[in-house]
C-alpha positions, 0 to 999 in steps of 0.5 A: 592947756587943751593939749592935756585932753589928749593924754586923758582920752588916750588913757580912757581908751587904753583902760577900756581896752585893758578891762575888756580883755587884758590879754591883747598886745594892742593894750601895750601899744595903747599904753605906750601912746598914752605915755608918750602923749603924757610926756609931751604934755608935761614938756609943753606944759613946763615950757609954757609955764613961768615956773623955773622950778617946774621947767627943771623938774620936767626937763632935767629928768628927760635930758638925763634919761636921754643921755643914760640910754646908751649907757643902759644899752651897753649895761643890757648887753653886758648883763645878757652876756653874763646871763647866758654864761650863768644859764649855760652853766646851770641849764646846759649848752642847748640852743634854747639856753643861748637866746640871751647870748644871740641878743647880746651879740645882736646889740654888740652888732647894732653898737658896731654898725655906725662904726663899721657902716656895712652899707658903704661896703656895697654898691649904692644901688643897694641902699634902698634895701639897707633902708628897708632892713632899718625900717623893718628893724624899727617895726619890730622894736616898736612891736617888742615895746608893745609886747613888754608893756602888755606883758608888764600890765597883765601881771597886775591882773588879779582873778577873783576868788569865785573860780570853778576850775584851775588849769594847771599847764604842763611843761615836761617831766624829768625822769618821770618826776615833777621838775621845780618849774612845773612844781612852781605852777602846781604850788601856785594853783594849790595856794589859790585853791586854799585861798578860795576854800577859806572863803567859799567853795574850793575849785576843781584843779585840772592838770593838763599835759599829755605824755611826751615820747621820753616820759613813762606817764602823762604829765597830768597823772604826775602833776595830780599825784604831786598835788595830792601829796601836798594835801588837795583831795583827789575828788577836787582834781581832774586830768587832761592827759592828751595835750602836747602844746599850750593851745591844746591845754586850753582847748582840751581842758575847756572840753572837760569843763563844758562836759562837766557843767553841761551848758552851765556857766562856769569861771576858770583860771589857769596857772603857769610861770609868770614869763609864760602868763601872757602868751598862755592868756592868748592861747586861752582866748583863741581856745574860746576860754575867758580865763585869766592867769596866775603866775608863779615866780621864776628864777631870776637867771632863767627869766631873761632867756625865757622872755626872749623865747616868749617874744619869739613865739609871739612873733611866730603866733602873728607871723601873717600879720607881720608879713603883711607889713614886712613883705611890702617894705622888703618888696618896695626896697627891692624894686627901688634897688632894681630901679636904681640900676636903670635910672 
């Protein structure tokens, strides 16, 4: 069937985009479009086939998937409620640790909406506004799907063992000591250091992190000390101790590498936790670094809340672009609602 050419073309477009730069959310969009077109091709091909077994192989899993979606949403909601309980118990009752709880409550509200049907409680003139809100919700659902796909695909990125520098991103000290989350980032860099040192020249590790208001020393200094205690030679380490966020981690580390190489080309990667990997890659691109990341594993109970926080940060990063879409939808909805009062 000629229809099969479409998924092939879409896959090639996605592959070119991903290989060019895996740090873009558009890769998630291209991948999702490819998957949808491929599934449609499978359905059309099975329906056009005379093979009954082929039809069943394609159609039955799709039907099962559609039937299971409501149960999956309910299971996700209960899982998020349970995760919120575990996270707050282990990490404390703070707003930053309540994101899974808020999302779980949002899913519960989404399930109850068809039953409550709040639009019926208001004037019919407000129906366009509810329609606009539904459209905005759908837009962010698509954006979230693209983000999750791009994040998942980025995990397959494997930097080569030819790096000149490894940037370790700071994440805060506790009592002026390196906490487990930050230690996992440093250990990831150390593991890569030893892998590369076994086959070629070892890279220089740049520890990036400034001094917070409640810290007695810069993060970079504590991180460097931690790595030296783990056996990394001090001459293979550098400190970047002025940055206060991920963008500055990348920008200030780039300045150190540029100054050190005096215009010579160099290769660099960064080490962080896997949940932070994709967003850190975006910041690296914004800072002018052609650096890919290596991600340290994160405790499973911490991961869902961290991923929600990452997505919120991604949305905030692209707020101007989102407003260009959300603003007109909301404006047109309000306009139609106002017009309905006079028609």
